[in-house]
C-alpha positions in Angstrom: 19.2 9.2 19.5 16.2 8.4 17.3 12.8 9.3 18.6 10.9 6.1 18.2 7.3 6.4 19.4 6.1 2.9 18.3 7.9 -0.4 17.4 6.0 -3.2 15.7 7.8 -6.5 15.3 7.1 -8.8 12.4 7.9 -12.2 13.8 8.9 -14.3 10.7 11.7 -16.4 12.2 15.0 -15.8 10.5 13.3 -13.1 8.3 11.8 -11.2 11.2 12.1 -7.4 11.2 11.0 -4.3 13.0 8.8 -1.4 11.9 10.1 1.7 13.6 7.6 4.6 13.8 8.4 8.1 14.9 9.3 11.7 13.8 12.4 12.6 11.9 13.5 9.0 11.3 14.9 9.9 7.9 17.3 12.3 9.6 18.3 9.4 12.0 18.4 6.8 9.2 22.2 6.9 8.8 22.9 6.1 12.5 20.2 3.4 12.5 21.5 1.7 9.4 25.1 1.9 10.4 24.3 0.2 13.7 22.0 -2.5 12.2 23.9 -3.2 8.9 27.6 -2.4 9.5 29.9 -2.5 6.5 27.1 -2.4 3.9 26.7 -0.1 1.0 23.3 1.2 -0.1 21.4 1.8 -3.3 18.7 4.4 -2.8 15.6 4.1 -5.1 13.3 7.1 -5.1 11.1 9.2 -7.4 11.3 12.8 -8.5 8.7 14.2 -6.1 10.2 12.4 -3.0 13.7 13.4 -4.2 12.9 17.0 -3.7 11.4 16.7 -0.2 13.1 13.8 1.4 16.2 12.7 -0.4 18.5 15.5 0.9 17.6 14.5 4.4 18.5 10.9 3.8 21.7 11.7 2.0 22.8 14.0 4.7 22.1 11.3 7.3 24.0 8.6 5.4 27.0 10.9 4.8 27.1 12.0 8.5 27.4 8.3 9.4 30.0 7.7 6.8 27.9 5.3 4.7 28.4 4.8 1.0 25.4 5.1 -1.3 24.3 5.6 -4.9 20.9 6.9 -6.0 18.4 6.0 -8.7 15.6 8.5 -9.3 12.5 7.5 -11.3 9.4 9.4 -12.5 6.6 9.8 -10.0 3.3 8.0 -10.4 1.6 4.6 -10.6 2.8 4.1 -14.2 6.4 3.8 -12.9 5.5 0.3 -11.7 6.5 -1.1 -15.1 8.9 -3.5 -16.8 10.8 -0.5 -18.2 11.5 1.1 -14.8 12.2 -2.3 -13.2 15.0 -2.7 -15.7 16.2 0.8 -15.0 16.5 0.0 -11.3 18.2 -3.4 -11.7 20.7 -2.1 -14.2 21.3 0.9 -11.9 22.1 -1.3 -9.0 24.4 -3.4 -11.1 26.1 -0.3 -12.6 26.8 1.0 -9.0 28.6 -2.3 -8.4 26.4 -3.1 -5.4 27.0 -6.6 -4.2 24.5 -9.2 -3.0 25.2 -8.4 0.7 24.6 -4.7 0.1 21.2 -3.1 0.7 18.5 -1.4 -1.5 16.7 1.5 0.2 13.2 2.2 -1.0 12.6 5.8 -0.3 9.0 6.8 -1.3 5.4 5.7 -1.4 3.9 2.4 -2.4 5.0 2.6 -6.0 8.7 2.9 -5.1 8.4 0.4 -2.3 6.8 -2.2 -4.5 9.2 -1.6 -7.4 12.4 -1.3 -5.4 11.5 -4.4 -3.4 10.9 -6.4 -6.5 14.2 -5.2 -8.0 16.0 -6.3 -4.8 14.4 -9.7 -5.0 15.8 -10.5 -8.4 19.1 -8.5 -8.6 22.0 -10.9 -8.0 19.3 -13.5 -7.2 18.2 -11.6 -4.1 19.5 -8.5 -2.2 18.3 -7.3 1.1 16.3 -4.1 1.2 15.0 -1.5 3.7 11.7 0.3 3.4 11.5 4.1 4.2 7.9 4.8 3.3 7.1 8.5 2.8 3.3 8.3 2.2 0.6 7.3 4.6 -0.5 4.5 2.3 2.9 3.0 2.3 3.5 3.4 6.0 0.3 1.6 7.0 0.2 -1.0 4.2 2.5 -1.5 1.3 5.8 -1.3 3.1 4.8 -4.1 5.5 4.5 -7.7 4.5 6.9 -8.3 1.7 4.6 -8.1 -1.3 6.6 -6.5 -4.1 5.9 -6.1 -7.8 5.0 -4.2 -10.9 1.8 -3.8 -13.0 1.2 -5.5 -16.3 -1.0 -4.3 -19.2 -3.2 -7.2 -18.1 -3.7 -5.7 -14.6 -2.3 -4.4 -11.4 0.4 -6.2 -9.3 0.4 -9.2 -11.6 4.2 -9.6 -11.7 6.2 -9.7 -8.5 7.6 -11.7 -5.6 7.2 -12.1 -1.8 10.4 -10.5 -0.5 10.4 -9.2 3.1 12.4 -6.1 4.0 15.0 -6.1 6.7 13.7 -3.0 8.4 10.9 -0.4 7.9 11.5 3.2 9.0 8.1 5.1 9.1 9.0 8.8 9.5 5.9 10.6 10.7 7.4 14.0 9.7 7.5 12.9 6.1 3.7 12.9 6.0 3.7 16.7 6.7 4.9 17.3 3.2 2.2 15.2 1.5 -0.4 16.9 -0.6 -3.9 16.7 1.0 -5.1 14.4 -1.8 -2.3 11.9 -1.2 -2.8 11.8 2.5 -6.5 11.2 2.1 -5.8 8.4 -0.4 -3.6 6.7 2.2 -6.3 7.1 4.8 -8.5 4.8 2.9 -6.1 2.0 3.7 -6.3 3.0 7.4 -10.0 2.7 7.3 -9.7 -0.7 5.7 -8.2 -2.3 8.8 -11.3 -1.3 10.8 -13.7 -2.6 8.2 -12.0 -6.0 8.0 -12.3 -7.3 11.5 -12.0 -4.4 14.0 -15.2 -2.4 14.4 -13.8 -0.7 17.5 -10.9 0.7 15.4 -13.3 2.0 12.8 -15.3 3.7 15.6 -12.0 5.1 17.0 -11.2 6.5 13.6 -14.6 8.2 13.4 -13.8 9.9 16.8 -10.1 10.7 16.1 -10.3 11.5 12.4 -9.5 15.3 12.8 -6.4 14.6 15.0 -5.1 12.1 12.5 -5.4 14.6 9.7 -4.0 17.4 11.8 -0.9 15.4 12.7 -1.6 14.9 16.4 -0.6 11.8 18.5 -3.5 9.9 17.1 -1.7 9.8 13.7 1.2 7.7 15.1 -1.2 5.5 17.0 -3.3 4.9 13.9 -0.2 3.9 11.9 1.0 1.6 14.6 -2.3 -0.1 15.0 -2.5 -0.7 11.2 1.0 -2.1 11.1 0.4 -4.4 14.1 -2.8 -5.6 12.4 -1.0 -6.3 9.1 1.9 -7.9 10.9 -0.4 -10.4 12.6 -2.0 -11.4 9.3 1.4 -11.7 7.5 2.8 -13.9 10.3 -0.3 -16.2 9.9 -0.4 -16.2 6.1 2.7 -14.8 4.5 2.1 -16.0 0.9 -1.6 -15.0 0.8 -3.0 -18.5 0.5 -5.7 -17.8 3.1 -6.6 -15.0 5.5 -4.2 -12.5 4.1 -6.5 -12.1 1.1 -8.8 -10.2 3.6 -6.4 -7.3 3.3 -7.7 -6.9 -0.3 -11.1 -5.6 0.9 -12.2 -3.1 -1.8 -9.2 -3.9 -4.0 -10.9 -6.1 -6.6 -13.2 -3.3 -7.6 -10.5 -0.7 -7.0 -7.8 -2.3 -9.1 -10.3 -2.7 -12.0 -11.0 1.0 -11.8 -7.3 1.9 -11.6 -6.7 -0.1 -14.8 -9.7 1.5 -16.5 -8.3 5.0 -15.7 -4.8 4.0 -17.0 -3.1 4.0 -13.6 -3.2 7.8 -13.8 -3.9 10.8 -11.6 -7.5 10.5 -12.5 -7.7 7.9 -9.7 -5.1 7.3 -7.0 -4.8 3.8 -5.6 -6.3 4.8 -2.2 -9.2 6.5 -4.0 -9.9 3.3 -5.9 -9.8 1.4 -2.7 -12.2 3.9 -1.1 -14.7 3.4 -3.9 -14.0 -0.3 -3.9 -14.8 -0.7 -0.2 -18.1 1.1 -0.5 -18.9 -1.1 -3.5 -17.9 -4.2 -1.6 -20.2 -3.3 1.2 -23.1 -2.3 -1.1 -22.6 -5.5 -3.2 -22.7 -7.5 0.0 -26.0 -5.8 0.9 -27.4 -6.6 -2.5 -26.6 -10.3 -1.9 -28.5 -10.1 1.4 -25.3 -10.4 3.5 -24.9 -7.0 5.1 -27.1 -4.2 6.4 -27.6 -1.3 4.1 -26.9 1.4 6.7 -23.2 0.2 7.0 -22.5 1.3 3.4 -23.9 4.7 4.2 -21.9 5.1 7.4 -18.7 4.0 5.7 -19.3 6.3 2.7 -20.0 9.2 5.0 -16.7 8.8 6.8 -14.7 8.4 3.6 -16.4 11.5 2.1 -15.6 13.5 5.3 -12.0 12.5 4.6 -12.0 13.9 1.1 -12.3 10.6 -0.7 -14.5 9.5 -3.6 -17.1 6.9 -2.8 -19.0 6.3 -6.1 -18.2 5.6 -9.7 -19.6 9.1 -10.6 -16.9 10.6 -8.5 -14.2 9.5 -11.0 -13.3 12.2 -13.5 -13.9 11.5 -17.1 -15.7 8.6 -18.7 -15.3 5.0 -17.5 -15.0 2.1 -19.9 -17.9 -0.3 -20.3 -19.0 -2.8 -17.7 -17.6 -5.5 -19.9 -14.2 -3.8 -19.7 -14.3 -3.6 -16.0 -15.4 -7.2 -15.7 -12.4 -8.2 -17.9 -10.1 -6.4 -15.5 -11.8 -8.1 -12.5 -11.3 -11.5 -14.2 -7.5 -10.8 -14.1 -7.5 -10.2 -10.3 -4.8 -12.1 -8.4 -7.5 -13.8 -6.3 -9.1 -15.5 -9.3 -8.7 -19.3 -9.1 -9.3 -21.6 -12.1 -11.3 -18.7 -13.6 -13.7 -18.4 -10.6 -14.1 -14.9 -9.1 -13.1 -14.4 -5.5 -14.3 -11.3 -3.6 -13.8 -10.0 -0.1 -17.4 -9.5 1.0 -18.8 -8.5 4.4 -21.6 -9.1 6.8 -21.2 -5.7 8.3 -18.5 -3.3 9.6 -15.6 -5.5 10.9 -17.0 -8.7 9.5 -15.2 -9.2 6.2 -14.8 -12.7 4.7 -13.5 -14.4 1.6 -16.2 -15.6 -0.8 -15.1 -17.8 -3.7 -17.1 -18.6 -6.8 -18.9 -15.3 -7.0 -21.3 -15.3 -9.9 -19.9 -12.9 -12.6 -23.4 -12.2 -13.8 -24.3 -10.8 -10.4 -21.2 -8.6 -10.3 -21.9 -7.3 -13.8 -25.5 -6.5 -13.0 -24.4 -4.7 -9.8 -21.8 -2.6 -11.7 -24.5 -1.7 -14.2 -26.7 -0.6 -11.3 -23.9 1.5 -9.8 -23.1 3.2 -13.1 -26.6 4.5 -13.2 -26.8 5.4 -9.6 
């Protein structure tokens, strides 16, 4: 019997699904999938790092339950979210003779979840898929809500589709194998939920930070609270035409920095978000919207978590301000060429600001580069 400590329901009518959170759910996946999806076959998509730590557990579970599967293993890293690897997954699913009513399993972090979900959305004009997120970032954010896609040379996540999973299995024990840097990067997305509209959660994170990193009960509670928050937003605005954009707090700056560093290990996604959230709060202060002490408080908490908080924290040399501004101009929230940012009036008071003056953004980045 699976040990499920938290269940979050994403109520999207006929496309509703559950997020199951608990220890050792990968070991229980076969029994869960056999019960929920009888008679289906499965195509597992994973990466080389996750394949070493988690794939044997999943395969053993599927085989124990008598389920049929095939496996596609891709390189690890953000650069895998590409046209080339999307084609590899689609052709692999077709070569395995998986049919439209079979299921794709995304076993991995946000890169695999985004890529496998997008491949599922277009293979045979749409296959169902299951998310088994193995990173903290994926468990609290990218595995929930149905945003799938790949990166383009023009920018991050510019090609994709909204395609909801049928189930999310968040195995807490999978997080025990994460490198410290990867766990910290995921924690940036946890902090984000407090900064958007839940100052009490941010204060709770400050008080329970050590237990979350140590793997105590607060870790599962934090993940459940983040998933519940995201589920509420997705139910209200599934296609991101309104309030769902708030979930991109820190991402406009962060994505530009990721593009500038070549989607490489120089800057992990969560690290870009960490810097981006501090920049968003500081920029809001420069515009006279938010108190300056909030930026310092946020930066202090993120630094305590092992995260970068300034442009100077990024290894190597950044491109020019003009290069960063060009990346920002390709952000998904841009409308008719006008810049849209998630700004804030303080911790837990984020809002969507359209028609942000590019000259003010450019001048702010110049200031931050010299800080």
